[in-house]
C-alpha positions in Angstrom: 0.1 0.0 0.1 1.3 3.5 -0.8 1.3 6.5 1.5 0.4 9.8 0.2 0.4 13.2 1.6 -2.8 15.3 1.2 -3.3 19.2 1.9 -6.8 20.2 2.6 -8.2 23.5 4.0 -9.0 23.8 7.7 -12.9 23.7 7.3 -12.8 20.4 5.3 -10.6 18.9 7.7 -12.9 19.8 10.5 -15.7 18.1 8.6 -13.7 14.8 8.0 -12.8 14.8 11.8 -16.4 15.3 12.7 -17.6 12.6 10.5 -14.7 10.1 11.3 -15.5 10.6 15.0 -19.1 10.0 14.4 -18.4 6.9 12.3 -15.5 5.7 14.5 -13.2 5.5 11.6 -9.7 6.7 11.2 -9.3 9.8 8.6 -7.3 7.5 6.5 -10.1 4.9 6.3 -12.7 7.6 5.8 -10.6 9.2 2.8 -10.0 5.5 1.3 -13.8 5.0 1.3 -14.5 8.5 -0.1 -12.1 7.9 -2.9 -13.4 4.4 -3.6 -16.8 5.7 -3.9 -15.7 8.7 -6.2 -14.0 6.1 -8.4 -17.2 4.0 -8.6 -19.3 7.1 -9.3 -17.0 8.1 -12.2 -17.3 4.6 -13.6 -21.2 4.7 -13.1 -21.3 8.1 -15.0 -19.2 6.6 -17.8 -21.5 3.7 -18.2 -24.4 6.1 -18.2 -23.1 8.4 -20.8 -22.1 5.3 -22.9 -25.8 4.0 -22.6 -27.3 7.4 -23.5 -25.0 7.6 -26.5 -25.9 4.2 -27.7 -29.7 5.1 -27.3 -29.3 8.2 -29.2 -27.6 6.5 -32.1 -30.1 3.6 -32.1 -33.2 5.0 -30.3 -36.0 2.7 -29.2 -38.9 2.4 -31.9 -42.6 2.9 -30.5 -43.4 -0.7 -31.4 -40.6 -2.0 -28.9 -42.0 0.0 -26.2 -45.7 -0.9 -26.8 -44.6 -4.7 -27.0 -43.6 -4.6 -23.4 -46.4 -2.5 -21.9 -48.7 -5.4 -21.0 -45.7 -7.0 -19.1 -45.3 -4.1 -16.9 -48.7 -4.6 -15.2 -48.2 -5.9 -11.7 -51.9 -5.7 -10.7 
């Protein structure tokens, strides 16, 4: 595992300290979790963009939508 040095402003550090205290985590663990979530979010956004681009290139036809309408009834 690599060690990094990080500079953050005092107000953000105070928020991190408050959060780590409430969650009973070390600042290091808190920041690792935050970074992991940021990377996951970036990957999700990239997949959503890819999905949207695919639909813009090949939009669903009305017939495809209507074909599944009856299947959506959960009644």
